[in-house]
Structures are given as C-alpha cells and as structure tokens.
N, CA, C and O atoms as a GROMACS GRO file, in nm:
protein
  344
    1UNK      N    1  12.158  11.656  10.199
    1UNK     CA    2  12.159  11.513  10.230
    1UNK      C    3  12.287  11.449  10.179
    1UNK      O    4  12.348  11.366  10.247
    2UNK      N    5  12.328  11.489  10.058
    2UNK     CA    6  12.447  11.430  10.000
    2UNK      C    7  12.573  11.469  10.078
    2UNK      O    8  12.667  11.390  10.090
    3UNK      N    9  12.574  11.594  10.130
    3UNK     CA   10  12.689  11.640  10.208
    3UNK      C   11  12.703  11.563  10.339
    3UNK      O   12  12.814  11.538  10.385
    4UNK      N   13  12.591  11.526  10.397
    4UNK     CA   14  12.594  11.448  10.522
    4UNK      C   15  12.652  11.310  10.499
    4UNK      O   16  12.730  11.260  10.580
    5UNK      N   17  12.613  11.248  10.388
    5UNK     CA   18  12.666  11.116  10.356
    5UNK      C   19  12.816  11.123  10.329
    5UNK      O   20  12.892  11.036  10.371
    6UNK      N   21  12.858  11.227  10.258
    6UNK     CA   22  13.000  11.245  10.229
    6UNK      C   23  13.080  11.268  10.358
    6UNK      O   24  13.185  11.208  10.377
    7UNK      N   25  13.029  11.354  10.446
    7UNK     CA   26  13.098  11.381  10.572
    7UNK      C   27  13.105  11.256  10.659
    7UNK      O   28  13.207  11.231  10.724
    8UNK      N   29  12.998  11.179  10.661
    8UNK     CA   30  12.998  11.055  10.738
    8UNK      C   31  13.099  10.955  10.681
    8UNK      O   32  13.169  10.887  10.756
    9UNK      N   33  13.106  10.948  10.551
    9UNK     CA   34  13.203  10.859  10.486
    9UNK      C   35  13.346  10.899  10.517
    9UNK      O   36  13.430  10.814  10.545
   10UNK      N   37  13.374  11.028  10.511
   10UNK     CA   38  13.509  11.077  10.540
   10UNK      C   39  13.544  11.049  10.686
   10UNK      O   40  13.655  11.006  10.717
   11UNK      N   41  13.450  11.075  10.776
   11UNK     CA   42  13.473  11.048  10.918
   11UNK      C   43  13.499  10.899  10.943
   11UNK      O   44  13.586  10.864  11.023
   12UNK      N   45  13.426  10.814  10.877
   12UNK     CA   46  13.445  10.670  10.891
   12UNK      C   47  13.582  10.627  10.841
   12UNK      O   48  13.648  10.544  10.904
   13UNK      N   49  13.626  10.682  10.729
   13UNK     CA   50  13.759  10.649  10.675
   13UNK      C   51  13.868  10.695  10.771
   13UNK      O   52  13.965  10.622  10.794
   14UNK      N   53  13.853  10.815  10.828
   14UNK     CA   54  13.954  10.866  10.922
   14UNK      C   55  13.959  10.779  11.047
   14UNK      O   56  14.068  10.747  11.096
   15UNK      N   57  13.843  10.740  11.100
   15UNK     CA   58  13.841  10.656  11.219
   15UNK      C   59  13.901  10.518  11.192
   15UNK      O   60  13.972  10.464  11.277
   16UNK      N   61  13.872  10.461  11.077
   16UNK     CA   62  13.931  10.331  11.042
   16UNK      C   63  14.082  10.342  11.024
   16UNK      O   64  14.156  10.250  11.062
   17UNK      N   65  14.129  10.451  10.967
   17UNK     CA   66  14.273  10.471  10.951
   17UNK      C   67  14.341  10.483  11.087
   17UNK      O   68  14.448  10.427  11.108
   18UNK      N   69  14.279  10.557  11.179
   18UNK     CA   70  14.336  10.570  11.313
   18UNK      C   71  14.336  10.437  11.386
   18UNK      O   72  14.433  10.402  11.453
   19UNK      N   73  14.227  10.362  11.373
   19UNK     CA   74  14.221  10.229  11.438
   19UNK      C   75  14.328  10.137  11.381
   19UNK      O   76  14.391  10.062  11.455
   20UNK      N   77  14.349  10.142  11.251
   20UNK     CA   78  14.455  10.061  11.189
   20UNK      C   79  14.593  10.100  11.237
   20UNK      O   80  14.678  10.015  11.261
   21UNK      N   81  14.615  10.231  11.251
   21UNK     CA   82  14.746  10.275  11.298
   21UNK      C   83  14.767  10.237  11.445
   21UNK      O   84  14.880  10.213  11.487
   22UNK      N   85  14.658  10.232  11.524
   22UNK     CA   86  14.671  10.189  11.664
   22UNK      C   87  14.702  10.040  11.673
   22UNK      O   88  14.770   9.996  11.766
   23UNK      N   89  14.654   9.962  11.577
   23UNK     CA   90  14.685   9.819  11.575
   23UNK      C   91  14.829   9.796  11.533
   23UNK      O   92  14.899   9.713  11.591
   24UNK      N   93  14.873   9.870  11.431
   24UNK     CA   94  15.009   9.851  11.378
   24UNK      C   95  15.113   9.908  11.475
   24UNK      O   96  15.214   9.842  11.503
   25UNK      N   97  15.091  10.028  11.526
   25UNK     CA   98  15.186  10.092  11.617
   25UNK      C   99  15.113  10.136  11.744
   25UNK      O  100  15.069  10.250  11.753
   26UNK      N  101  15.100  10.046  11.843
   26UNK     CA  102  15.023  10.080  11.963
   26UNK      C  103  15.093  10.180  12.056
   26UNK      O  104  15.028  10.242  12.140
   27UNK      N  105  15.223  10.196  12.042
   27UNK     CA  106  15.297  10.288  12.129
   27UNK      C  107  15.344  10.409  12.050
   27UNK      O  108  15.366  10.401  11.929
   28UNK      N  109  15.357  10.521  12.121
   28UNK     CA  110  15.412  10.642  12.061
   28UNK      C  111  15.516  10.699  12.155
   28UNK      O  112  15.525  10.658  12.270
   29UNK      N  113  15.595  10.793  12.107
   29UNK     CA  114  15.695  10.856  12.192
   29UNK      C  115  15.628  10.937  12.302
   29UNK      O  116  15.523  10.998  12.280
   30UNK      N  117  15.689  10.938  12.417
   30UNK     CA  118  15.637  11.016  12.529
   30UNK      C  119  15.645  11.164  12.495
   30UNK      O  120  15.743  11.210  12.435
   31UNK      N  121  15.543  11.238  12.532
   31UNK     CA  122  15.539  11.380  12.500
   31UNK      C  123  15.630  11.462  12.588
   31UNK      O  124  15.672  11.571  12.548
   32UNK      N  125  15.663  11.415  12.707
   32UNK     CA  126  15.744  11.493  12.798
   32UNK      C  127  15.894  11.480  12.770
   32UNK      O  128  15.967  11.579  12.769
   33UNK      N  129  15.938  11.358  12.747
   33UNK     CA  130  16.082  11.336  12.728
   33UNK      C  131  16.118  11.314  12.580
   33UNK      O  132  16.235  11.290  12.549
   34UNK      N  133  16.022  11.324  12.490
   34UNK     CA  134  16.042  11.304  12.346
   34UNK      C  135  16.100  11.167  12.313
   34UNK      O  136  16.178  11.154  12.218
   35UNK      N  137  16.064  11.066  12.391
   35UNK     CA  138  16.107  10.930  12.363
   35UNK      C  139  16.244  10.894  12.416
   35UNK      O  140  16.295  10.786  12.387
   36UNK      N  141  16.305  10.982  12.493
   36UNK     CA  142  16.438  10.953  12.547
   36UNK      C  143  16.434  10.876  12.679
   36UNK      O  144  16.530  10.808  12.712
   37UNK      N  145  16.324  10.886  12.754
   37UNK     CA  146  16.315  10.817  12.882
   37UNK      C  147  16.361  10.902  12.999
   37UNK      O  148  16.330  10.872  13.114
   38UNK      N  149  16.436  11.007  12.972
   38UNK     CA  150  16.483  11.100  13.074
   38UNK      C  151  16.458  11.241  13.026
   38UNK      O  152  16.461  11.267  12.905
   39UNK      N  153  16.434  11.331  13.117
   39UNK     CA  154  16.423  11.471  13.078
   39UNK      C  155  16.504  11.556  13.174
   39UNK      O  156  16.530  11.518  13.288
   40UNK      N  157  16.541  11.670  13.124
   40UNK     CA  158  16.630  11.756  13.203
   40UNK      C  159  16.551  11.840  13.302
   40UNK      O  160  16.438  11.881  13.277
   41UNK      N  161  16.614  11.865  13.413
   41UNK     CA  162  16.554  11.948  13.515
   41UNK      C  163  16.550  12.092  13.467
   41UNK      O  164  16.640  12.135  13.394
   42UNK      N  165  16.449  12.167  13.506
   42UNK     CA  166  16.439  12.306  13.463
   42UNK      C  167  16.541  12.394  13.534
   42UNK      O  168  16.586  12.494  13.479
   43UNK      N  169  16.576  12.356  13.655
   43UNK     CA  170  16.669  12.440  13.732
   43UNK      C  171  16.813  12.424  13.686
   43UNK      O  172  16.884  12.522  13.663
   44UNK      N  173  16.856  12.300  13.672
   44UNK     CA  174  16.994  12.274  13.632
   44UNK      C  175  16.990  12.193  13.504
   44UNK      O  176  16.946  12.078  13.505
   45UNK      N  177  17.035  12.250  13.396
   45UNK     CA  178  17.019  12.188  13.265
   45UNK      C  179  17.105  12.062  13.247
   45UNK      O  180  17.078  11.984  13.156
   46UNK      N  181  17.206  12.041  13.330
   46UNK     CA  182  17.291  11.924  13.312
   46UNK      C  183  17.235  11.800  13.384
   46UNK      O  184  17.275  11.688  13.353
   47UNK      N  185  17.143  11.820  13.477
   47UNK     CA  186  17.087  11.707  13.549
   47UNK      C  187  16.968  11.652  13.472
   47UNK      O  188  16.883  11.726  13.424
   48UNK      N  189  16.964  11.521  13.460
   48UNK     CA  190  16.846  11.460  13.399
   48UNK      C  191  16.793  11.354  13.495
   48UNK      O  192  16.868  11.298  13.576
   49UNK      N  193  16.664  11.330  13.485
   49UNK     CA  194  16.601  11.233  13.574
   49UNK      C  195  16.506  11.148  13.492
   49UNK      O  196  16.463  11.189  13.384
   50UNK      N  197  16.471  11.030  13.542
   50UNK     CA  198  16.378  10.945  13.469
   50UNK      C  199  16.243  11.013  13.452
   50UNK      O  200  16.195  11.083  13.541
   51UNK      N  201  16.183  10.991  13.338
   51UNK     CA  202  16.054  11.051  13.308
   51UNK      C  203  15.946  10.980  13.389
   51UNK      O  204  15.940  10.857  13.390
   52UNK      N  205  15.861  11.056  13.456
   52UNK     CA  206  15.757  10.994  13.537
   52UNK      C  207  15.635  10.954  13.456
   52UNK      O  208  15.558  10.870  13.501
   53UNK      N  209  15.617  11.011  13.337
   53UNK     CA  210  15.500  10.978  13.256
   53UNK      C  211  15.516  10.843  13.186
   53UNK      O  212  15.421  10.765  13.181
   54UNK      N  213  15.633  10.817  13.134
   54UNK     CA  214  15.654  10.691  13.063
   54UNK      C  215  15.732  10.590  13.146
   54UNK      O  216  15.762  10.480  13.098
   55UNK      N  217  15.765  10.625  13.270
   55UNK     CA  218  15.843  10.540  13.360
   55UNK      C  219  15.976  10.499  13.299
   55UNK      O  220  16.019  10.384  13.309
   56UNK      N  221  16.040  10.596  13.235
   56UNK     CA  222  16.174  10.586  13.176
   56UNK      C  223  16.183  10.490  13.058
   56UNK      O  224  16.293  10.448  13.022
   57UNK      N  225  16.070  10.454  12.997
   57UNK     CA  226  16.075  10.367  12.879
   57UNK      C  227  16.081  10.447  12.750
   57UNK      O  228  16.130  10.398  12.649
   58UNK      N  229  16.033  10.570  12.753
   58UNK     CA  230  16.031  10.654  12.634
   58UNK      C  231  15.908  10.633  12.547
   58UNK      O  232  15.890  10.706  12.449
   59UNK      N  233  15.825  10.536  12.580
   59UNK     CA  234  15.706  10.506  12.500
   59UNK      C  235  15.581  10.511  12.587
   59UNK      O  236  15.586  10.478  12.705
   60UNK      N  237  15.470  10.552  12.527
   60UNK     CA  238  15.340  10.553  12.596
   60UNK      C  239  15.237  10.489  12.506
   60UNK      O  240  15.245  10.499  12.383
   61UNK      N  241  15.140  10.423  12.566
   61UNK     CA  242  15.033  10.359  12.492
   61UNK      C  243  14.941  10.466  12.435
   61UNK      O  244  14.902  10.559  12.506
   62UNK      N  245  14.906  10.454  12.307
   62UNK     CA  246  14.820  10.553  12.242
   62UNK      C  247  14.679  10.547  12.298
   62UNK      O  248  14.637  10.444  12.350
   63UNK      N  249  14.606  10.658  12.286
   63UNK     CA  250  14.471  10.667  12.342
   63UNK      C  251  14.378  10.563  12.279
   63UNK      O  252  14.303  10.497  12.350
   64UNK      N  253  14.382  10.548  12.148
   64UNK     CA  254  14.295  10.452  12.081
   64UNK      C  255  14.323  10.309  12.124
   64UNK      O  256  14.230  10.230  12.140
   65UNK      N  257  14.449  10.276  12.143
   65UNK     CA  258  14.484  10.140  12.187
   65UNK      C  259  14.441  10.118  12.332
   65UNK      O  260  14.397  10.009  12.367
   66UNK      N  261  14.455  10.221  12.416
   66UNK     CA  262  14.410  10.211  12.554
   66UNK      C  263  14.259  10.189  12.560
   66UNK      O  264  14.210  10.109  12.640
   67UNK      N  265  14.186  10.260  12.476
   67UNK     CA  266  14.041  10.244  12.469
   67UNK      C  267  14.004  10.103  12.421
   67UNK      O  268  13.914  10.040  12.476
   68UNK      N  269  14.074  10.054  12.319
   68UNK     CA  270  14.048   9.920  12.265
   68UNK      C  271  14.076   9.813  12.372
   68UNK      O  272  13.998   9.719  12.385
   69UNK      N  273  14.184   9.826  12.446
   69UNK     CA  274  14.217   9.730  12.552
   69UNK      C  275  14.109   9.730  12.660
   69UNK      O  276  14.073   9.623  12.711
   70UNK      N  277  14.057   9.846  12.696
   70UNK     CA  278  13.953   9.854  12.798
   70UNK      C  279  13.824   9.788  12.750
   70UNK      O  280  13.759   9.716  12.826
   71UNK      N  281  13.786   9.811  12.624
   71UNK     CA  282  13.665   9.749  12.568
   71UNK      C  283  13.680   9.597  12.567
   71UNK      O  284  13.587   9.526  12.603
   72UNK      N  285  13.796   9.547  12.526
   72UNK     CA  286  13.819   9.402  12.526
   72UNK      C  287  13.812   9.343  12.666
   72UNK      O  288  13.757   9.235  12.685
   73UNK      N  289  13.868   9.415  12.765
   73UNK     CA  290  13.867   9.366  12.903
   73UNK      C  291  13.725   9.360  12.957
   73UNK      O  292  13.688   9.263  13.024
   74UNK      N  293  13.644   9.462  12.929
   74UNK     CA  294  13.504   9.462  12.975
   74UNK      C  295  13.428   9.348  12.908
   74UNK      O  296  13.349   9.280  12.974
   75UNK      N  297  13.450   9.327  12.781
   75UNK     CA  298  13.380   9.219  12.709
   75UNK      C  299  13.420   9.083  12.765
   75UNK      O  300  13.334   8.996  12.784
   76UNK      N  301  13.548   9.064  12.790
   76UNK     CA  302  13.597   8.937  12.844
   76UNK      C  303  13.540   8.911  12.984
   76UNK      O  304  13.499   8.799  13.015
   77UNK      N  305  13.538   9.016  13.067
   77UNK     CA  306  13.484   9.000  13.203
   77UNK      C  307  13.334   8.972  13.200
   77UNK      O  308  13.284   8.895  13.282
   78UNK      N  309  13.262   9.034  13.108
   78UNK     CA  310  13.118   9.011  13.097
   78UNK      C  311  13.091   8.868  13.050
   78UNK      O  312  12.998   8.804  13.099
   79UNK      N  313  13.171   8.819  12.957
   79UNK     CA  314  13.154   8.682  12.908
   79UNK      C  315  13.186   8.581  13.020
   79UNK      O  316  13.119   8.479  13.033
   80UNK      N  317  13.287   8.610  13.098
   80UNK     CA  318  13.322   8.521  13.210
   80UNK      C  319  13.212   8.524  13.316
   80UNK      O  320  13.183   8.420  13.376
   81UNK      N  321  13.152   8.638  13.340
   81UNK     CA  322  13.043   8.648  13.435
   81UNK      C  323  12.920   8.575  13.389
   81UNK      O  324  12.847   8.518  13.471
   82UNK      N  325  12.895   8.575  13.259
   82UNK     CA  326  12.778   8.503  13.204
   82UNK      C  327  12.797   8.353  13.217
   82UNK      O  328  12.700   8.280  13.240
   83UNK      N  329  12.920   8.305  13.203
   83UNK     CA  330  12.946   8.162  13.219
   83UNK      C  331  12.927   8.118  13.363
   83UNK      O  332  12.878   8.008  13.389
   84UNK      N  333  12.966   8.204  13.457
   84UNK     CA  334  12.954   8.170  13.598
   84UNK      C  335  12.807   8.170  13.640
   84UNK      O  336  12.766   8.088  13.722
   85UNK      N  337  12.727   8.259  13.583
   85UNK     CA  338  12.586   8.272  13.623
   85UNK      C  339  12.501   8.153  13.576
   85UNK      O  340  12.392   8.131  13.629
   86UNK      N  341  12.548   8.078  13.482
   86UNK     CA  342  12.469   7.964  13.432
   86UNK      C  343  12.453   7.857  13.531
   86UNK      O  344  12.389   7.756  13.503
   0.00000   0.00000   0.00000
C-alpha cells in the first residue's frame, strides 16, 4: 500500500513538472531540422530545403501544450454553447 502511494506521488510530481515546463517553454526544436528551419537533401548534401514539419520556423509546439490548447478550446466552445442554449 505504501509503495502505491509513493509511486502515485512520484508520478504526480513528474506530471506537474512537465506541465510547468510546457507553460514556461511551449515550443521545442524541430526533430527533423534540429531547429535550423532547413534540412539537407539526402541525395545532394549541399542542397537544403525548408523543413516541412516546422514550416521553416525551426520550432514545434510540444505535445503537452498542444493537448492543453485543445482542452481549453473544447471548454470554451462548450461554455459558448451553453450560453446560446439558454
């Protein structure tokens, strides 16, 4: 029983730390271009092209922040729908 409480506490601390880091730094470097915005072609190493994953910005929204934005959008839309239904 005590091990379950400890594991739950550790999991909660890790999730809160990740949520805090998503609030502080919502973007991360793109995994394909390593944050440069362009990546080199495999055939010719001197040619580079804009990264299609990050749309040449070099940054991508983190998974936790994307999830948080979706939850907020659903909540906002539900609240707006409840106001209209009255």
